[in-house]
N, C-alpha and C positions, 0 to 999 in steps of 0.2 A: 275507688272501683276500678277493677282491672280492665285494661283495654279490650280483652276478648269479651268481657261481659258487656261493655258498652257497645261493641259491634253487633253482638248478638240481640242486644235490645233495639239497635236501630233497624235491623233486619225485621224483627218481629213488629214493630210499630209501623214500618213502611208497608208491610204486607197485610196488616189488619185493616179491616173495613168497618167494624163495629164492635161493640161490647166493651166492658170495663178493661182498664189497663192496669198492669202490675205497677209496683212502685218504680221499678227501673225504666219501664216503658213511659211512665208519667214524667220522669226526670228527662228522657230523651226527647219527648215532645216539647219540653220547655227550653231546653238548651240547644237543640240541633238547629232550629231556625235562625238563631242568633249566629252560630257558627257558619252556617251556610251563607248568610248575609255578609259576615266578615271575610269569608273567603271568595266572594264574588269578583274582586279585582284580579284574582289570579287569572281568571279567563280573558279579562280586558288586557291583561299584559302578555298575552300569549303571542310568541313570534311565529309559530308554525301554523299557517293557514289550514293545512289539511288535518292536522291533529285537533284544531278548534272544530272544524267541520263534523268530525267523527265523534268528538267528545260532547258536544253541546246537546244533541237530542237525548242521549241518556241521562245527562246531568238534569235536564228539564223533567224528564219523566220521573226521575228520583224525587225531585223537589214537589212534583205533583203528588207523588205517593204520600208524602207528609201532609201536603195541604188537604188531601181527602180527609185526613184524620183531624186537622184543625184548620178549617176553611176559612176563618176570619183572622188567621195570623198575619199581621202587617209585613213581616220580613219575608215570608213565602210568597205572599201576593205581589210584592214589589219585585222579587227575583223573577217571577213567572211572567208579570207584565213587560218588564225590561227585556227579559230573555227571549221572549217569543218575537217582540218587535226586532231585537238585534239579529236573531237566527234568520228571520225572514228577509231583512235586508242584506246582511253580509254573505248568505250562503244561497238561499232559496231564490231570492230575486237576482242574484248574481247569475245563476244557472239560467234563469229566464231571459236575462240580457244577452248571455252568451248564445243562446238558442236563436235570438232574434237576429244577431249578426250573421249567424250560419244559415238563416232562412229555413230552419227546421220547424215546420208547422205543427207537427205532432208534439215535438218537445217544447215548443213555445206554449202550446194549450196545456200541457202536463205542468210544467212549472208555473204558469200563470195561476192554475187552479191550486197548486200547493201554496203559492204565495198568499192567495185569498185566504186559505185556511189558517195560515200563520198569523196573519195580521188580524183575523177575527178573534183569534185565542188571545192575542195582546190586547185587543179592544175589550174583550169580555172580562178579562182580569182587571184592567183599567177601571172598567165601570163597576166592578165589584167593590174596588177600593173607593170609588167615589160615592157609592151609596145608592139606596133605592130610588131616590128622586132622578138621578142621572139615568139609571137603567130604564125608567119609565118615560122620561121627557125628551132624551136626546135626539130622538127621530121624529119629534113633533113640529108644529108650525113655528115660524120664525120667532114671533113674539114670545113663545114658551121657551124657546131655546135661548134667546137673548137674555131673558130673565134669569134662566138656570145658570148660564155661564157667569153672569154678573154677580149673582148671589154667592158663587163659590170663591171661598176665601184662600189664602196663601197656604194654609195648611194641606190643601189638596193640590198643590201646584204639580207634584210628581205625576199622579194618575191622570190629571188633566192634560199634561204635555203628552203622555203616550197614548191618551185617547185621541188626541188631536192627529198625532203622527199616524197611528194605526188607521184612522177613518180616511186620512189623506192617502195612504197607500192603498187601501181597499178601493178608493175611487180610481186610483191609477190603474189598478188591474181590472177594472170592471167599467171601461170607457164606453163600452157598447150598451150599457144599461143606463138609460135615461134617468131612471129614479135616483141612481147613485150620484149623477152629476149635481143633484139638487142639493146635496150635502157639502158642496164646496164652501158654501157661506158658513156653514156649521164649523168647518175645519178652522177657516179664517178667524171666526169669532173665538174659538177656543184658543188658538195660538196667540191671538191678540191680548186675550185675558192673562195668559202667561207672562206675556211681555209686560203687561201693565203691572203685574205683581212684581217683577224683576226691576222695574224702574228704567229709565232711559240709558243709564250708564251701568249695566250690570258688572260687578267685579268677582272674580273668582279668588284665586290665592297664588302665591309664588310656589315654586316647585316645593312639593311637601308630601305627606302621605297619600296612598292612592284614593283614600275616600275624598279627600279634597280635590283631587285632580278629576275625579268623577263628577263632582259638583261643576267644575269649569267646563266639562264637556256638555253637561245638561243646561248650562246657560247658554251655550252656543246653538244647541239644537233647534230651538224655536226660529232662529235666523236662517238655518239650513232649510227648515220646512218652508219658510216664506220665500226663500231663493227658489225652491223648486216650484212652488205655486206660481210664482210670476214669470217663470220660463217654460211652464207646461204647454203654452200655446205661443205662437209668434205674434208679432204687433198687430198683423191684419186681423188676427182672431180675438184680440183683446188682451194679449200678454204684455209684459213689460220687463223685457230682459234687462234693462238699465237699472230698474229698481231690484231685479233679482240679483244682479251682480252686486248692488250695494249691500243687500242682505247676507249674501255669501261672504263678502269682505268684513262685515260686522262679526260674523262668526270667526273668521280669521283673526280678527283684532283681539277678540276676547281670549282666544287661545294663544295669543303670541305667535300665530303662523305655524302652530304645531298640529292643527288639525288638518291633515293632509286630504282627508276625504272631502272637505268643504271646498278645497281648491280644485280638486279633481272634478267634482260636480259642477263647479262654476265653469271651468274650462270647457266641458261638454255641452252643458246646457246653454250657457250665454254664447259661446262660441258659435253653436250651430243656430242659435235663434237669431243672431246678429250677422250670420254668414262671415265670421271673422276668423279665418284660418290661422292667422298670425297668432292672435290671442289664444286660440285653442292649442296650438303647438306650444308656444312658449310657456303657458301655465302647466301643461302636463310635463313638459321638460323640467320645469322647477320642481314639480311633485317627485319625479324620479331621481332628481339630483339631491333630495333631501332623505336622509336615512329614515325608515320608520321608527327608529330608536330615538328619534328627536323628542318624543313624547312616550316614554317607557310605560306610563300608567295607561295609555290608550294605544298601545302597540298593534293590537288585532285590527283596529279601525284603520290605522295607517297602513297596514299590510293589505287591506281590502282596497284602500286608495291606490297603492302601487299596482295591484292587480288590475284594477280598472283603467288605470292610465295607461298601461301597456296595451291593453285590448283597444283603448279608443286610438291611440297612435298607430296601431297596426291597420287601423280602418280608416286613417286620415284621408287618403286619396279618394276613396270611395265616397266618404261623407262630404267632401267638398269638390264634386265634379262640376 
């Protein structure tokens, strides 16, 4: 099949909303999700933050156009689930954080609302992957949620992880809504189940193809989530920054200290929670002394880590008055 014919078919399939497909369109629907999934690491390896910022929304909407035609395709659902959580964390939430440091109330509200939308999309796609029972029961009473999580097997680890991450992020962006705070326990149960599936000593793989390295990152993410949860509040309010530090350090151990975002978040969250300026400074300095290329397969995450580390250090004096 000629390349021009393939591209024409992809455009036709992406723009179609209903009706029968031609032979070439059917082939495109079967093969394109696999190709998109295989190409996903290219984004995670991107070294230019602004290029990624501009590219991701269009890429996600393109994937969604295929998903409309094949809504139960697992490759498309996984790309959209992870993609919206990553976009929300690396870009939209980053703008929200920058606005907070500038004390720009209008911008804070705007980016907070956008963050909520992105993480809601991530959660919805994750729940679609998890199935009808999750969609019906995740927001019910504690006993129902406990059984739901316990009954979910290792085959659903990926969407369960991102459901937990997305819900935790939604809570963080809606702290003034009392009903949202009630779901903190649900997040902890979901992440706890993921860790139960992984076992006490999760192992990734040595430097290898990008797919393998993505698995390593996914093994570290639950510990980053628990690090964030335990440092969301100070000790006086029930937080546990020391436990949070241990969780961040576990994420670093799993990734051979290559996951710079885990160290950046640990420096900021633990440093402030313990009022430990030296820890804050030394950890962020270590991040900036480590090139983002230390983990090529997760280069974009490391670029985000450098971006945040520079921002935090620029505000060190104000943060530790």
